[in-house]
C-alpha positions in Angstrom: 52.3 81.5 63.9 51.2 78.7 61.6 49.9 75.4 63.1 48.9 72.2 61.4 48.6 68.4 62.1 49.8 65.6 59.9 48.7 62.0 60.6 50.8 58.9 60.0 48.1 56.3 60.8 44.7 55.7 59.4 43.1 56.0 62.9 44.9 59.3 63.5 46.6 58.0 66.7 50.1 58.9 65.3 50.4 62.5 64.5 52.8 65.4 64.0 51.7 68.8 65.3 53.8 71.7 63.9 54.2 75.2 65.3 55.8 77.3 62.6 57.1 80.8 62.3 56.5 81.4 58.6 58.6 83.7 56.4 57.8 87.3 56.9 59.0 90.4 55.0 59.5 92.3 58.2 61.7 89.5 59.6 64.2 88.8 57.0 66.4 86.7 59.4 63.5 84.4 60.3 64.0 82.1 57.3 65.2 78.5 57.1 65.1 78.1 60.9 66.4 75.0 62.7 63.7 72.3 63.5 63.1 70.6 66.8 60.9 67.5 67.0 59.7 66.7 70.5 59.0 63.2 71.7 57.1 63.4 75.0 57.7 60.8 77.7 55.2 58.5 79.3 56.7 55.0 79.5 55.3 54.1 76.1 51.9 54.0 78.0 50.9 57.6 77.6 52.2 60.9 76.2 53.0 63.6 78.7 51.2 66.9 78.0 53.7 68.5 80.5 56.5 67.6 78.0 54.6 68.8 74.9 53.2 72.2 74.2 54.8 74.0 77.1 58.2 72.9 75.9 57.3 73.6 72.2 56.4 77.2 73.0 59.6 77.8 74.9 61.7 76.7 71.8 59.6 78.8 69.5 60.8 81.8 71.5 64.4 80.6 70.9 64.0 80.8 67.1 63.2 77.2 66.3 60.3 75.8 64.4 58.9 73.0 66.5 57.0 69.8 66.0 55.5 67.3 68.5 55.3 63.7 67.5 52.6 61.7 69.2 53.9 58.2 68.5 52.6 54.7 69.0 51.9 53.8 72.6 50.1 51.1 74.7 49.1 48.1 72.5 50.6 49.7 69.5 54.0 50.3 71.0 55.7 47.0 70.1 59.2 47.7 69.0 60.1 49.0 66.4 56.8 50.7 65.7 57.4 54.0 67.6 60.8 54.2 65.9 59.2 53.7 62.5 56.8 56.5 63.4 59.8 58.7 64.1 61.5 57.8 60.9 58.5 58.8 58.9 58.1 62.1 60.8 61.7 63.1 60.3 61.5 62.3 56.6 58.3 64.2 56.2 59.7 67.3 57.9 62.9 67.1 55.8 61.0 66.6 52.5 58.6 69.5 53.3 61.4 71.9 54.5 60.2 74.8 52.4 56.6 74.5 53.6 57.8 74.4 57.2 60.4 77.2 56.7 63.2 75.0 58.1 66.8 74.1 57.2 66.7 70.3 56.2 70.2 69.9 57.6 69.3 71.3 61.0 66.8 68.9 62.5 67.1 68.0 66.2 65.1 65.5 68.3 64.2 66.4 71.9 63.1 63.3 73.8 62.0 63.1 77.5 62.2 59.8 79.5 60.7 57.1 77.2 60.7 59.7 74.5 64.4 60.0 75.2 64.7 56.3 74.6 62.9 56.7 71.3 65.2 59.6 70.3 68.3 57.7 71.3 67.0 54.6 69.4 66.5 56.7 66.2 70.0 58.2 66.6 71.6 54.8 67.0 69.5 52.6 64.7 68.6 54.9 61.8 71.2 53.2 59.6 69.9 49.6 60.0 68.4 48.5 56.7 65.7 46.2 58.2 64.1 49.2 59.9 64.5 51.4 56.9 62.6 48.9 54.8 59.8 48.7 57.4 59.4 52.5 57.5 59.7 52.9 53.7 62.7 55.3 54.0 66.2 55.3 52.5 69.6 56.9 52.7 69.9 59.6 55.4 66.5 61.2 54.9 65.4 60.1 58.3 68.6 60.8 60.2 68.5 63.5 62.8 71.3 66.1 62.9 71.3 66.3 66.7 69.8 64.6 69.7 68.6 66.2 73.0 68.0 63.6 75.7 66.2 64.8 78.8 66.4 62.2 81.7 66.4 59.5 79.0 65.8 55.8 79.3 68.9 54.2 77.9 69.1 50.8 79.4 66.4 48.2 80.0 67.0 48.2 83.8 64.0 50.6 84.3 61.7 48.1 82.5 62.7 45.2 84.7 61.2 47.1 87.7 57.8 46.5 86.1 58.0 43.9 83.3 54.3 43.6 82.6 53.7 47.3 82.2 57.0 48.4 80.6 59.3 45.7 79.1 56.5 43.7 77.6 54.9 46.9 76.4 57.5 47.4 73.7 59.0 43.9 73.3 56.0 41.7 73.8 57.0 38.0 73.4 60.6 39.0 72.9 61.1 40.5 76.3 63.6 37.8 77.2 65.4 37.8 73.8 69.1 38.8 74.4 69.4 40.2 70.9 66.3 42.3 71.2 67.3 43.5 74.6 70.6 44.6 73.1 68.8 46.4 70.3 66.8 48.5 72.7 69.7 49.2 75.0 70.7 52.4 73.4 74.3 52.9 74.5 75.3 49.6 73.1 74.4 50.8 69.6 76.2 54.2 69.6 78.7 54.5 66.7 80.2 57.0 64.4 76.8 57.3 62.7 75.3 58.7 65.9 74.6 62.5 65.8 76.0 65.0 68.4 74.0 64.9 71.6 73.0 67.0 74.6 71.9 65.2 77.7 70.6 66.3 81.1 69.5 64.3 84.1 69.2 64.6 87.9 70.8 62.5 90.6 67.5 62.5 92.6 65.7 60.7 89.7 64.2 57.6 91.3 62.6 56.3 88.1 65.5 56.4 85.6 68.9 56.6 87.1 71.3 59.3 86.0 73.7 56.5 85.2 71.6 55.9 82.0 72.8 59.3 80.7 76.3 58.6 81.9 76.4 55.4 79.9 75.2 57.0 76.7 77.7 59.9 77.2 80.5 57.4 77.7 79.6 55.6 74.5 79.6 58.9 72.7 83.0 59.7 74.1 84.4 56.4 73.1 83.3 57.1 69.5 84.4 60.7 69.5 80.9 62.1 69.0 80.5 65.7 70.2 78.3 65.9 73.3 77.4 68.0 76.3 76.2 66.4 79.6 74.6 68.1 82.6 73.8 66.2 85.8 71.9 68.3 88.3 71.5 67.1 91.9 68.0 68.2 92.7 64.8 67.2 90.9 62.6 64.1 90.4 61.9 62.3 87.2 59.6 64.0 84.7 60.8 67.5 85.6 60.2 68.9 82.1 61.1 72.6 82.2 61.4 72.5 86.0 59.2 75.6 86.5 55.6 76.2 87.7 54.2 76.1 84.2 55.2 72.4 83.8 54.7 71.3 87.4 52.2 68.5 88.0 50.4 70.4 90.8 52.5 69.0 93.6 55.3 71.6 93.5 57.9 68.8 93.5 58.8 69.5 89.8 59.8 73.1 90.4 63.6 73.3 90.6 65.1 76.8 89.9 68.6 75.2 89.6 67.4 73.0 86.8 65.5 75.6 84.8 68.7 76.6 83.0 68.8 73.4 81.1 66.8 74.9 78.2 69.2 77.8 77.8 72.2 75.6 78.1 70.8 73.3 75.5 69.7 76.1 73.0 73.2 77.6 73.3 74.7 74.3 72.5 72.4 73.7 69.5 72.9 77.3 68.3 76.6 76.6 68.1 76.2 73.3 66.4 73.7 74.6 63.9 75.4 78.0 63.6 72.1 79.6 64.4 72.1 83.3 65.2 69.1 84.8 67.1 
């Protein structure tokens, strides 16, 4: 396995870590693999390690080359900066497709919670010229080919529960601006430009309601965008892979019935990307 880190800020706070299965003469089918870029959650305040490497390694085993974007958070998280980080990361991966042994037309984003908000924002706002100019990208070089949204933040209702720590964290002095609220409310911006999407959530999620995923799925349905949606009953927010490896030590984030989401998702992506493994 090949690993490296690329930085997108001078202070190295924004980085893209890659885990790559390089070309090998003994493995002729392991060439031009699909790419998966992971956006960990953390409310734009931190980046969850439980939703980083443990998830990446599971997708490596599924025949994907995997990247983890550690995007702008805390005082650097004012919208649209995290999204600009994502635009640059996607463009970099696509431009360096030979180095990373990936197919440039098979790049998926996997976002958890606030990372799901970021992935959904990218998938719905990538075509807006004002953000393209800010990121220094053009055309469709930064457009993802698929989205995977794990208990994603889609509406701004979650932020209103804690305006100081959440809503202000990404909107700053525009936290009561209706236009900006609409921009960061992802399901309102779904259109024919939005890529196919896989979503999963749990009804026991007390932090981000499952209705957020339902709203995004309904918008996809209205626009005839292919999608797959799984709502599990059991499991709290931040469940990650739902197994002991990604539990937080409490045992509350181990849910055998939810552990299948990774296999369901990879089967869906394999079909979409025509990926045989």
